[in-house]
C-alpha positions in Angstrom: -99.0 11.2 -126.5 -99.3 9.1 -123.3 -96.6 6.5 -121.6 -99.0 3.8 -122.4 -99.2 4.7 -126.2 -95.4 5.2 -126.3 -94.7 1.8 -125.0 -96.8 0.1 -127.4 -95.0 2.3 -130.3 -91.7 1.6 -129.2 -92.8 -2.3 -128.9 -94.0 -2.1 -132.5 -97.1 -3.7 -131.4 -100.3 -3.2 -134.0 -102.7 -0.8 -132.2 -105.2 1.9 -132.7 -105.7 4.7 -130.7 -109.5 5.7 -130.2 -110.3 9.6 -128.9 -113.8 10.5 -127.6 -115.1 13.5 -125.9 -115.3 13.0 -122.4 -118.0 14.4 -120.2 -116.5 15.4 -117.0 -119.6 15.0 -115.2 -119.3 11.1 -115.9 -118.0 9.0 -113.5 -118.8 5.7 -115.4 -115.4 5.9 -117.4 -115.3 2.7 -119.1 -119.3 2.5 -120.0 -118.7 5.9 -121.2 -116.0 4.9 -123.7 -117.9 1.9 -124.8 -121.0 3.9 -125.4 -119.2 6.7 -127.1 -117.0 4.8 -129.3 -120.1 2.1 -130.2 -118.8 -0.9 -128.6 -120.3 -3.7 -126.5 -119.4 -3.3 -123.0 -117.7 -6.6 -122.8 -115.0 -5.8 -125.3 -113.9 -2.6 -123.5 -111.8 -3.2 -120.2 -111.2 -1.3 -117.2 -108.1 -1.2 -115.4 -108.5 -1.6 -111.6 -105.7 -1.3 -108.9 -106.1 -3.5 -105.9 -104.3 -3.9 -102.6 -103.3 -7.4 -101.7 -103.3 -8.1 -97.9 -103.0 -4.6 -97.5 -99.4 -4.6 -98.8 -98.5 -5.0 -102.4 -100.4 -3.8 -105.4 -101.8 -5.5 -108.4 -103.8 -4.7 -111.5 -106.8 -6.3 -112.7 -108.1 -5.8 -116.3 -111.8 -6.5 -116.6 -114.6 -5.9 -118.7 -116.5 -2.9 -117.9 -119.7 -4.7 -118.2 -118.4 -6.6 -115.0 -117.4 -6.3 -111.5 -114.2 -7.6 -110.1 -114.2 -10.6 -107.7 -112.0 -9.9 -105.1 -111.6 -13.5 -104.1 -110.5 -14.1 -107.7 -107.8 -11.4 -107.8 -106.6 -12.8 -104.5 -106.5 -16.4 -105.8 -104.9 -15.2 -108.9 -102.4 -13.4 -107.3 -101.6 -15.9 -104.4 -102.8 -13.3 -101.5 -105.3 -14.3 -99.3 -107.4 -11.2 -99.5 -107.8 -8.1 -102.1 -109.3 -4.4 -101.7 -109.5 -1.4 -103.8 -106.5 0.4 -103.8 -106.4 4.0 -102.2 -106.8 6.3 -104.8 -104.0 8.7 -104.0 -101.9 5.6 -104.0 -103.2 4.6 -107.5 -102.2 7.8 -108.9 -99.0 8.2 -107.5 -97.7 4.6 -108.2 -99.2 4.6 -112.0 -98.7 8.3 -112.9 -102.4 8.1 -114.3 -105.5 9.8 -112.9 -108.6 7.6 -111.9 -110.8 7.1 -115.1 -107.5 7.3 -117.2 -105.3 4.4 -115.7 -104.0 2.5 -118.4 -102.4 -1.3 -117.7 -99.7 0.2 -120.1 -96.6 2.6 -119.5 -97.3 2.6 -115.6 -94.7 4.9 -113.7 -94.1 1.7 -111.7 -94.8 -1.9 -113.4 -97.4 -3.7 -111.1 -98.2 -7.3 -111.3 -101.0 -7.6 -113.8 -103.8 -9.8 -114.6 -106.5 -9.9 -117.2 -109.8 -11.3 -117.1 -109.8 -14.7 -119.1 -112.8 -13.3 -121.4 -110.4 -11.1 -123.3 -109.1 -14.2 -125.0 -112.3 -14.3 -127.0 -111.6 -11.2 -129.1 -109.4 -10.6 -131.8 -108.7 -7.1 -130.0 -109.6 -5.5 -126.9 -109.8 -1.9 -125.8 -108.3 -0.6 -122.6 -107.8 3.1 -121.5 -104.6 4.6 -123.6 -103.7 6.8 -120.3 -106.2 9.4 -120.0 -110.1 10.1 -119.7 -111.1 10.0 -123.5 -108.4 8.0 -124.9 -108.4 4.2 -125.5 -106.1 2.0 -127.2 -107.0 -1.2 -129.2 -104.6 -4.1 -129.5 -104.5 -8.0 -129.3 -105.2 -9.3 -125.5 -101.9 -11.6 -126.4 -99.9 -8.4 -127.2 -101.4 -6.7 -123.9 -100.3 -9.7 -121.9 -96.8 -9.8 -123.6 -96.1 -5.6 -122.6 -97.5 -5.8 -119.2 -96.3 -9.5 -118.4 -99.7 -10.3 -117.3 -101.5 -13.6 -116.9 -105.1 -14.5 -118.0 -107.2 -15.6 -114.9 -111.1 -15.4 -114.4 -111.5 -12.2 -112.6 -115.1 -11.3 -112.9 -118.3 -12.0 -110.5 
């Protein structure tokens, strides 16, 4: 059980864990999850870690069908600019490997922003903390557990 799943269970939040066979040759982790679980890509969300103004880190949770708008995440975070964070720093900070980064159960809690499109679904799918494992829960519960705010984050 991953730290993300443990956090959800401890909180008593309604959820479903979905496991699928991850193809190690695939680098499109979120799209692979959507395909293997038979879901529309707009309902499966990827967890991206960004560096704000070259200093602090933040998490953006966006649909796998979309690209993160760097100006949008910077604006949401009150920063001047944002860029994708260094892979090694992401793994060290979150405790997860790329492709398996979950917004839940991170080693160090980062400020989290969820694309507002998530609010249009009764449940959403995010990484549960490893490649080949997704967790389904309500956007409201994810926001509560991660202390996230909803913003328009996609291009």
